[in-house]
N, C-alpha and C positions, 0 to 999 in steps of 0.2 A: 610609347606611350608617348616619345618623340616626334613621331609623324604626325599622333593627334594634335599635339601641337601645334604643327605647322599645317594639319591640316584644319582645323577650327582656326586658323590665324590667318587663312587667303579666301574658309567661309562669313565669313561676321567683315571682310569687306567688299562683301556682295550687297549693288543696293539695295538688292529688291526681298533682303532673306529678311524672314517674319523679326520682328521686333524677341517674341520668344522661343527661336531657338538661337538667336545672337544672346540673350539673356543662359542659355542654359548650359551654351559652350562657353561662358564668360564660367560657370559657376563646374564644368569641367575640368577646367582648365588649373580654377585653384587647387580640385582634390587631387589630380593629377602630377601639380607642383607640392606637392607635401614633403614626394621622396626628392635624396639629396640628388641632384644633378648636374655634368661637366660646361664650361663653356660660358659662355657672356648664355646663356639660355636660361637662364631666371633674372635678368638685367631686362633679357626681351621679354618673354611674361612680365614681367609687372607693369612696365610702358603700353603694354596691347593691351590690359586692364584698365591702366590708363586713361587708355584715347576712349577706349568701350566705354569708364565712368564718365565723358563729355556727353554722350548721347542723349537725347532729347523725350528717352523712352522712361521714367523711373522706374520698371523693370530690370532691366538692363541694369540701369546706375546700381539694383537695392544690391544684386546678383554678382554684380562686379567686386562693390567692397565689399561685400563674405566675400569671396575669394582670394583677395588682399591680406582678409583678413586670418582668412585658415592657410597662406601661407609666412604672413608675420609670427601667427604658431609657434609654424611646425621650423623654420627658421632662427627664431629669437638671434643674439647677435649679431649671425649673419647675416643678419640684414638687415645692419645698420646703413652700404652705399646707396643702401633706396628709402631709404625715410624719408630724405624732403624730397622725391616724387612721389609716394604714397600722399604724404602732406600740405604739396600743391593739386593736385587730383583734389580732398578734401577739400582749400579751402577752396577754388573755382565752383564745386559743387554748393558749396554753401551762401559763394554770393553771385549764382545763377540768377537773370533775372527773375525765374519761375522757383520758385520756392518749394526745396527738396521736398518729399511725403516724412511724416512720422518713424517712417520703417527706412527710411534711409537717413532719417538722424541718427538715428537710434544704432547702427551700420555704421556709418562714422561716427560718435562716437565710442563703441565698440573695436574701428580700428585705429584708435586716435589712444585707446586705455594698453594696446597691444605693441602699440607704437615705444609705447613711457617703456614698458614692462620688458621691452630689445633694448633700451638701457639700462635702464636701471639695472642690467645683467650685467653691465660692464662693469674692467674693477676698477679700484679708486685712481681721480688723475692727482693728481695737481693739482695745488692751486693755483688760479691766473697762467695754465698750462691750454695750450691751443689744443688738444682733444678735450680738457675740461670747459672752456668759452665755446667749443660745439654743439657736446652734452646737451648745456644749458640751450642757449640757441632750440637747439631741437625738442625740449620735453618744455619750452618753456610756448614755444607753434603748437605741441601736443596740446596744450593746457587752453591755451588759444581757441584750435577747435572741438573742445568735449566742451568748453563752457560753452560757446557756440551754440551748440546742436543741440544742448538742453535745455536752451531756453530758444527755443527757435519753431515750440510747440506748443498748444495751448490742450488740448485729446489731453484729459483726466487721468486712464493708465496708460500711455505712453509717456507722458511727463515719469509719473513714476518708474520707468522702466528707464528712461535718462539719468534723474535725477539716482539709482541702482550703479547706474553707470558709474559716474561718476562716485558710487564709492571707492566702486573699483579699479577706476583709474588716482583715487589719493591712495590706496593703497602702496600703488607702485609710487608712489611721491617719496616715500612713506620709507623705503627699501635706498633710493640713489643717496648719496656718499654729499652730503653737505659741499661741497667743493664744484660738485658737477650740477647743482640748483640757480634758476636766476632769480634774482633777486625780489622777482612776485609768489615763490613759492617757498621763500625762508621757513615762512613763519607758520605759515600750514597749520601745523598739528597742534596749533593754541587757537585756530578755528574751528576744529573739526566737531568738537564739542558741542557748538550749537546746532550746526548740523545735524549733528546726532539724533538731538535732542527730539528737533519735528521731526527727524523721519522715522521713530523710534511710535510718534501719534498716528501714523499712518497706517489706512487702513490695508494698506497695498501687502499685500507679505512677502511677498521678494527685496522691495524695501526697505520695511522692518526689518531682512536675513545682511544687506550690502551693509547695515546701520550699524548692526553687532558684531559680525565681522569686520567688520572697522574699526569698532571700540576698543575689541580684542588683539584686532593686531598691535594699537596701540597700546598695548598690556604688554604682551606680549613684547616690546621693543624698548617701552620701560626693563623690563624684569631683566633683556637680555643686555643691556647698557645704562644702569640709572646715572650714566654719567654724561650721558647726552642729554640733547632739550627735550628729543621724547619723554625721556624718564626724570628732566627737574620737571618740567611742566603736571608729569602722571602725577610727580610726590610730593616734596616741602609747598609748591609753586600756587600747588590747586586750591581754591578757598573752599573753608563750608558751604559754601552756598551749591560751589558748582558737583561737591561733593552730595553736598544732599536733594538738586534736582534731580541727578544722571542715578541717586537711590531712586528718587522718587518714580522717575519715568522706570524702570525698571520695573521695581511691582505692581505700576497701573500696567503697564506689560503685557507679566500676570495674568492678569487680573483675566483677561478676553483674552488671548491668545490658546493659539488649537493647534497650533505649527510641534511638533513633537521638539523637532529640532533647535528652533528659533527661541521654543520654552529654554529649552538645556544651558543652550549661546548666550540665554540672556542669565540666568539661574549663577552660569561659570565666572562672565562676568561682575555681576553683585556682588558674591564671593573672594574675586579677583581683589575687588575695593576694597572688601573689609575685611580682610588679612595688613593689606595697605595702606589704610586711612585709619584703619577702628584705633589703633592707641594713642593716636595723636587727637582724635578727637570722637569721644567715645557717644556725649550727649547729643551731639547732632544727629551721630547712626542709630541709637536708644530714640529720639525723637521719630526719628522716620519709619521706622518699622514700629514702631507702637502708633503713629497714624493707623495701617496696615490692620493691626492683628488688635487694636479697636473699634475698625469701620472708623477713623475720624477722618472723613471728606471737608474741601475744602469749598463753603458754599455763596461763599463773596464771588466770587470770578467765574464760575461755572455757573451753576443754577438756580442764582438768583438772573445774574445776567441776561438768562437764556430764558428766565418768567418775562421779565424785562420787554423783551423782542419779541415773542409771543402776543405780550397784553397788544405791542404798537400794532403789531402785522391786525388782528384780531377791531385792538379802531378803526386804522385804516378802509382794512376788508370791509367798517359796517358803514367809511364817512363815503367809503365810494359805493356802497349800494344804495344810500337815501338819496345823491345829491345823481346817481345813478347817469356819473362822465365818470368817461375815462376807461369807460368795459365795451365789448364787444357781442352785441348779438349771437348768440347760442341758439342753436336746434336742437330738436330733443338726444341727437350725440352726442351730445355740450360740446359741439366744432366750432371754430368760427364762423358763422359764413355774412355771406354779403363783402363789401368790394374790396378784396384786400389783396395788394400787392406782393411779391415774391419777399422784398424788404420787411415787411408784414409778421408776412409768414416765414420768415428765417430770426424774429427781433421774435414770436411766439416760441417757434421752437426754443431757443437759446432759452429760456423762461422758464420753461416745462424742464428742461437738460438744472437749470439750477436747479431746483427745486429738488428734484428730486435725489442732486447730488448735496444739498439740505440735509434732508430725510435722511441717506447712506448719514454723510457727517453725524449730525445727533443719535445713535447705534451706538456711538463712544466718546457717549460724554459722560455723566455719573453712572457708576456700573459699581457695584457691591460687590464687595472684595469675593474671590471661593475661598470658599473652605481651605486649600489643599494651598491660595496664598501666602494665606494667615497660616498655615502651621511654617511653611517654608520660610518665613519671617519672626516667626520667633526659634526658628533652628535656629537660623542667622545672631538671634539674641548669644543663643547658647556658644556661639562664635564667637560675639564679642568680647561674653565674661573671658575666654580662650587666649583672645588676646592682646589683652593688657594683662602685663608683669608686671608694674610700675604698681610698688607696696604704694603709695598713694592712694590707689583708685580703692584701698578698701579700709585709709585709716583715713575720719573726718578730721582729727586735730595732724595732720601733714600735710589735705586737706586746705584748710585753713592758712597753716604756712603759705604757701605756695595760689595765691589768690584769683592770678590772671591765669593759672595752670586747667586747660579742659578737666577733671577727673570723676571718676565711675561715680565714688563715696556719693557725690554732691545729685542725683541722681536716680538717688535708690529707691525712693519712695514709686517710682517712674518702670523700672523693672521689679515694683515686686507685685505691681497694680497688671503692667503687659503678662509675669506669671499663672498671678488672680487670673484673668480674665480667660486665657486659656486654660486653668482647670477644671475651670465652670462649665464649661462653655456648651452648649446643647451639645455638641457634637459629638460622640464616645469617640473619636478619631483625634482629636484633637486633645484629650482631658492629657489620654499620657505625658505628650509633647509638653504640657506643662508644668506636671506634678516634676518631670525633670529637671526642669529653668527653675522654679520656684529648692528645688532641694540642691541646686549648682550655684545657687542665688544664695543659699541658707551654709553651707560650707562654705565660699567666698569674706564671707561678711562674718561668719563664727563665732571671730575675735573681735571683731569691732568696738568701740568702749566708744559710749556716747561721753562727748568733755563734755555735757553740758550735767548732766548729774552723774556725775560718784555712783559706778557700782554698778550702775544700770551697762548694755548695751545700743547699742541703734536698732538693731531687727526689732526691739520690745516696741518700738514704733508701732509696727507691723505687724505687730502680733495676732491680732483679730481676722485678720486677711490669708493668716498660711496657719495659722491652727481651722477654718472654713476651709479654707482646699485641701486639707488634708485631712480632716472626718469626711467627708464624700469617700475615700476612700476607703474605708472601715464601714461603711453604710453595707446589707443585707444587698441591698439590690447594683451592687458596686458592683462594675469589671472589673474582673480575674486582671487584667492586664496592668490598670489602679492601680493594683499594687503590688504589684511587679516594677510597677516605673520608679 
């Protein structure tokens, strides 16, 4: 391996060598350098790769960055003395006169994430010490190059990959001790929710997976250190509106998600939030879950706006056809003819790409919840009944003594309605879970008296729905699973 590294360094210095050969040598150097070496060989290899990264060939630059990433990932904390050299090389590529390609920007973002991981794996340093200041400065530079790389492309698939890499970077920052963080990164956990919510609505699976993994990392840190800033942000300081947005986004993701790993991770995150915040915000959770169970959709923010947009486009098209202005003459194949320069051709291509992108995004508009998602939502309602333990949640008399507290008894009618909807659903596979939920509601509120009518129970107000749901279980054509439930 040592002889090959020396040979590769000599070959790369030859002026007549092909760029593909130089790129191949760079890749081979990275793989060979994964094994521990003695002396200054690692320093020489990193220096050689950084010099090759200044090449005018994007192919060579890409593989040099890839090799540096391999070496950083292999050496972890032992690579710390050479982090500054790598950051300087990456900054030079981003600031070069010729903008880097999308593949190069992805390699830079991945390299910055690995460098941050090697810094985050170091032990806790005393606040204000020289080591803490150096780590904070290097982390700040890593954040700069990752952010610059993520904003350096307009290609939608490449942008999604860069945004996923940015989530990987954020996960590494979460593990760094606060004493080693630069000021610009101290409040990052509080900003991640907005980024995650936007990513969950993206049509690229790898970006949705990266966002969910980052959210799961936040949940894990909150459980491990509830007194930390991350734990406080996920705990008592998180607003009910934010909880509702996260839960609604996760349920909307389950409506159309086809990747089993992403779907399973979304369910675990939703259950984690339910167990942490369901006891203090039961009505918020019940309202969000009931919207999925009962197929409630917001039309004012989605369907109506989209219809108005479509009408506006149709009106504009009809007006353009009548006036005969602003369009292109087309031949039988539908392609533009006549005098067209390169700028017009590029503009036409961009317009066509934007139309295709808009059509793809429209597919992710309003989607009726799948019955599997509705079934999971009603299972979450059962979990919610198990999470709330305060007796005031099941007594209207105690609830009226605490009007400012969010208690489940105030949403009893909605709770019965959700269970009744599932118990009488058209899909037979959902009905047993509806019966189980209804029986659990009856069990929890069986002794809840109505303070407005002496000698009567609160559940008497929902007698018609409960009787109708249970009557279907004893019908001759009923599925045996209903009776078993």
